N, C-alpha and C positions, 0 to 999 in steps of 0.2 A: 548443662550443670551435671558434673559428676558427683555423687554423694557414695562413700565408702564407710562402712562399718569397720573400724580399726580395734583391735583388741591389744592389751599390754601398755597402753599408753597410760602412764600414772603422773607426769610430772611436765612441767614446760620443757625440760631437757627433752624428752620425748616428743613434744610437739615440735620442736626445733629440727629434731633428725627425721622425723617425717616430712616436715617443709622441706628440708634438704634432699631428701629423695625425690620428692616431686619435682623440685628444681632442676634436678639431674635429669629427669626424663622430659621435662618442658621447661627450660628457663623463663618463659613469657607467662606460663600458668599463674594463674591467681589461687591461692589455697588458703582457706581457713580450718582451723582444727579446734573442735569444741571437745576438750578433755573430759568433762562431765559425761557428755554421751558417748563419746569415742566416735564421734561424726567427723569426716574428713570432706570438706565441699571442695572441689577444684573446678575453676573456669579454664577449660582449654579443648581444643579441638583434637587432642591426643586420645587414642581409646583408653577406656577406663582400665583394662587389662595391663596395660604397659605402667599404669601407675600403681596399680595393685600388686604387681611384679616387684617393682622398687622399692614399695614399703614393705613386703615381706623380706626382700634381701636387707632392708635394714634392720631386721629383728622383730617384726611386729605382724600380727596376724590380722588378715583381712577376709571378713565373712563374706560368702557368695551371695 
């Protein structure tokens, strides 16, 4: 399980954008976005760095 702290998410549209960024990286990944805490949990064998890069490319900030 990968857990990322993502900043800049404020609404359901933001959550969908993050989910799409994850899906582009690994279409089989299971993703859960928790807006109030900014946590994104991903079940995938793909490295966390790949997801962080994709989420940042979508316009959000990923804490190291």
